[in-house]
C-alpha positions, 0 to 999 in steps of 0.5 A: 499499500505504501508503494501504491501511495508512493506511486500515486504521489509520484504520478500526482507530482509528475502531473503537477510538474507537467502542468507547471511546465506547460503553464511556464511554457505558455507564459514564456510564449505569451511574453515572447509574442508580446515582445514580437508585437511590440518590436513590429510596432516599433519597426512599423513606426520607424518605417513610417517616420522615415517615410514621412521625413522623406516626404516632408523633405521632398515637399519642402525642396519642391516648394523652395525650388518653385519659389526660386523659379517664381522669384526669377520670373517675378523679377523678369516681369517687373523689369519688363514693366520698367522697360529694362528688358524687352516686353515678351509674352514668354516673360509673362507666361513664365511668370504665370507658370511659376505662380501655378507651380507655387500653388501646386508645391504648397499643398503637399507641404500643407498636408505633410508639414508639421504645424510650424512648417505649414504655418511658414508655408501658408505665410509665404504662399499668402504673400505670393498671392498678394504679390501676384495681385499687385503684379496683375494690377500693374499689368492691367494698368501699365498703359494708362499709369502715371509716373506717380502710380508706377512709383507706387507700384515699384515701392510696393514691389520692393516692400513685398520682395522684402516680406517674401524673403523674410517668409522664405527664410522662415520656411527654410528654418521651419523645414530644417527644424522638422527634418533633423539630421538624427532622424527625429521628427517633430510630432506637431501635426 
């Protein structure tokens, strides 16, 4: 009988040990699964951040390139209005194209940029739109304008160019801050 009790005790102990081993294995598997899921999430976040940083950089570069084209075209138009260069439909066409390109470049920056970049891009874009309205006014009245009116247009053009330059610098600063060399993104969307 003692042997029977010992056998039952041994079997019970083995069963309890087996259950503990199964429970331990299950807990280990659950811990491993949670760690794997967290690692996958971390990797997904890192890949998304990398993609977003690349898209932000691309959008900022595009906007800045289009701004450069705009400044050249705007300068040529005002020089044409001041009779410094020969009047040409090509000059006007290049200017109008640059305005369209700025509008097209602005929207990806608006969608992807963090708040500071978005704000800086919006300010630059609004100044460009205001500048464009002034150029339109100048173009519409160039044939009938007095010297005094032309002088006013030139003064406004000079002031607006200063404001545009400042807004351009602000956009560069904001874009540079949002895309850091260490790969960190500012999360202010």
